[in-house]
N, C-alpha and C positions, 0 to 999 in steps of 0.2 A: 491543391498546390498550384501556385502561379507558374505559368510557362512563358518563355520569351515570346514576344510578338513584335511585329513591325510597327512603324509609326501608326498611331490610332486616330481615326477621324470618326466622331460620333455624329451621325446624320439625323438624329431626332432627339433634341433636348427641348423641354418645355419651360419657358420662362413665364411666370404667372403674374398677372396684375393683382395688386392689392386694392381694396376699396379706395377710391379717390385718386388712384395713380394717374389717370388720364386728365384730371381736371386742369393742371397747368398747361396742357397741350391743346385744349379745346378753346375755340373762340367763345366769347361771352354768349352769343346766341345759342350755341349748342350746350353750354353749361346750364343755361336756364331751361332749355328744352329737356335735358336729362333730369333736372330737379322737378320739373312740372309733369312730364309725361312718362319718362323712364324708358327702360329697356323693353323692346318688343322683338327680341331675337332668341326666345327660349325654345324654339322648335327642336324636334328630335327626341332623344331619350329623356324621360323624366323619372327613371328608376331611382329609388333610394339606395344608392350604392353603399356597401359596407365600409368602403374606403373613401372618406370625403375628399373631393377634388381628385378622385382616382389615384391618390398618392400612397406611396410607401409609408408605413407608420413611423419610420425613422427619418423621414424627409421633412418634418416640420421644424423650421429653424428656431433656435432659441430667441431670435429677435421678435417672434410673434408674427412675422410675415408668412404668407401662405407657402406651401411647398413649391419650389421653383421661383419664388419671389425674392430671395435673398442671394445676391451675387456672391458675397463672401462665403456663405454656407455652400453654395454650389461649387465654388472653387475647392473647398475643403473636401466635400463629399464625393465629387465627381471628377473635375478637371485635374486636380492635383493627385487625388487618390489613384487614378488610373493612367496618369501621365498622358492625357489626351492632347494631341497636337492641335486639333481644331474641333470645334463643336458647332453644329448648325442649330440655331434656335428656331422653333416653330411655335409661335404664340397662338394658343387656341382660345382667343377671346370670342365674344359674341358680336364683335364689331362688324364682321363681314356678312352677317345674315340678318340685319335689321330690316323691318318692313319699310321704314322711311328711307328711301335711297340716299338723299342728301345727308341725313344723319349718319347712315352707314359709312358714307365716304369720309365724313368728318372724323368719325371714330377710328376708321382705319388709318387715316393720316396721323391721328394722335398716337395710335399704337406704334406706328413706325418711328415717329419722332421720339417717343418714350424709349424705344429699343435703341436708337442711336445714342441718346444722352445717358441712359442708365446702364446699358450693357455693352454696346459695340465700342464706345469711346473709352470705357473703363477696363475692358478685358480684350487684349489683342488676339486671344485664341478663339474668340467667338465670331461667328457670322450669323446671318438671319435671313428668314423668308419675309418677303413684303406682304403685309396684310392688305387685301383688296376687297372691295364690295363686289364680289364676283357675279352676283345676280344682276348687276348694272354694269355690263362690260365696258361701256364708254367711260364711265367714271373710274372703273378699275384700270383701264389703260392710262388715264391721266395720272393716277397715283403711281403706276409702274414707272412712267416716264420721269416723274418727280423724284421718287425715292431711289431709283437706280443710280442716280448720280453719286450716292454714297457707296464706297467700295465694300462696306460691310454687308451689303445685301447681295446674296448670291442666288436667290431663286424667288419666284412668285409663288405665294402659298394659297391654295384652294383647299376646301374640304370636300370629301368624296360624295356626300349626300346633297346633291344640287337639285334645283327645281326641275331641270331637264337634263338629259344626257349631255355630257361635255363636248361631244362631237358636233352638236347643233351649231349652225352658223351664228346664232346670237352670241356665242362665246368667242368667236374668232378674233374680235378686237383684242382680247386678252393675249392670245397667242401671237398676234402680230406685234403687240407691244413687247412681249417677252423676247421674241426673236430680234426685234429692233435694238433691244438693250443687251443682247447676248446672254439672257438668263434662262435657265431651265424652269419648268413649271412643276412644282411639287403638289401632289394631291394627297391629302392626309385623311386618315380615319376621322369620322365624325361628321358634324353638320346636320342639315335638315331643318326645314321650317314647317312643312305641312304634310309632306308625303309619308306613307307608311315606312317603317324601318326596314322591311324586307320586301322582296319581290312578290310576296303572297299576302301582304297585309301586316297588321300589328301583332307582334308576339306577346306571349304571356310573361316571359321571364327575361331577366337581364342576361343570362347565359345565352339565350337565343339571339338577342341583340348583338352581343359581343362576338359570337361565333359567325353570325350571318352577315357581318359587315363585309366579308369577302365577296358577297354577292354584288355589292355596290361597286367594288373595285373591278370585278369582271365586266359588269355592265359598262363602266366608263372606258375600259380598255377597248372593248368591242366597238363602242360608239366612236371613239377617237380614230380607230383604224378604218372602219367601214364608211364613215361620213367623209373620209378623204382629207382629214386634217393634216396628215403628214405629206400628202401630195401637194397641198396648198402651202404648207410651211415645211419644206424639206430639211431645214436645220433645227427644227423644234425638238427639244429634249424634255421628256416627262418622267418624273420620279413618283412612283406609287409608294407612299409612306405609311407603314403600319398596317398593311393589308395582306401580308404574307406573299408567298410566291409558289407554294407547292402545287397550286391549281393551274399554273401557267402552261406547262406542256400540253395537258389535255385540252385546254382552251384553244391553244394554237392549232392542235390537230383538228379539232372540230371546226374551227374557222376555215382552215384550208380545205377541208372536205366539202363544206357547204359552198365555199367560194368557187370551187371547181365546177359545181353544178349550177350555181346561180350567178355567175360572174356577169352575165348580161344585165343584171339589175344594177350593178355598180361599175359601169364602164370607166369611171374615174380612177379606179384602182389599177395600177399598172403592174403590181407585183402580188405575190401571195400574201395574205394577212400576216402570217408568221414572220415574214421578212421585215415588215414595218415594226412589229413588236421587238425583234432582235436589234433593230437599228435605232429605235427611238425611245424605248422604255427601260428605266432603271427601277430596282426594287430594294427597299431596305429590309434588313434581316429581322428585326423585332416586329411581330411575333413569329419567329421562324418555326415552320412545321417540321420538327425533328422526329423521324420515325423511331420505333423501338430499336431497330438495327441502324446505327449511324451511317453505315455504308450505303443505305438506300438514299440518303440525301445526295450522295455523289451521283447517283443515277438521275435524280431530278436535275442537277446541274448539267449533266451530259445532255439530257433531253431538252433543256432550255437553249443550248448552244446550237450552232450550225455554221458551216463555212469557217471563216476566220474567228467567229465568236466562240469563246471557250465555255460559255454558260456562266462562268463566274465573273465575266467581264462587266456585268451589269448589276452586280450585287453590292450593296453598300451597308456597312455595319451601322447599327443603331442600338441605343440602350433604352430609349423611351423614358429617360429620367425626367421627373421623379415619380413616375407612375408605378402602381403596385406590381405590374408585370415587367418590371425592369429586367434587362439582360446584362448580367455581369460580364464584362469583356474577357475576364480570365476563365470563364466557364462556358461561354457561348460557343456554339458550333462544335459538337463533340466528334463529328466526322473527321477522319484523318485527311487533311488537305495537303496537297503539295505546297512547299514553302512559297512558291510564286503565286499560287492561287490565294493562300492565306494573306499574303501581303496586299494583293489586289482588293480583297474583300474588306480588310480591316483599315485600309487607308488609301491605297493607290488609286482605286476607281474613283473615290470621292475627290481626291486631289485633282485628278484629270477633269472630272465633270465640272467642278466648281472653280477651277482655275486657281487652286491653292498652292502656295510655295512649299516645296519639300523641305 
């Protein structure tokens, strides 16, 4: 049974490109390049998933477009059905991980122009992440500066499986551009070009890939903190999207413990690692790790908080539409939250982070 809820912001919606969608937005050179040489960004998982495009079986539009590719169907099935105040689009194309850097930059620009024309200008409830060629940070910064001029873009979108840990200085131009334009950086599930899918090599099964993605999020969080990214960019905000958060308290404890003993190795850190996490990192709910006893989730929130941070201040609701592990807003988070905490998670935190009108 549906229950009353506060204004809803969905922080992870996937709009999907149909074949040929980017052609009108690509210069002739890159249209011909695509026709002649094609895509070289297929790194990462190649498992034959039972759900094509990782989609719900009911998410295929009557129009014949791919799931997430039909705006009118998305309105009917998601935005209108759940009375969503705002939705954040995260387009998971292969544009941002091409081997040819200039081609990657051209594709990312085309993706962003397609998002403006086909989504943001047609649906006022939608906002989007800027697709960038993140393995070429100088080119990524150029695209951030260009695309950020459109008010519909509210974050910079990266994928979690990068060639190197995201704290490395080679990626700092991306953070500098994000801060310059007042945008958070979203790091989403997926990506990869050549590296193994886990910290111990290549797994045998899709379930291993899907479950072990949390390893990549933990690695990136540690790297961002320990490399001093938040010291260098004290206003930078990072959103970890579709990586869970049940692992966060234990990771903060372990980081603080080792920092206490090894802090002379990282003198650029002026605070405990957990303080950087609490001040600079947000987490989306899907896929939320809900224990058998819902009350235990409240303990996770308590352990994530500290000082003025309530633990639920950095949690953003997301559905992951139209993917097979979609979270229904009427059924998500079974734990009994205080009304103020529920309002923050389901909308208030996102409105504050992304500067959305209430």
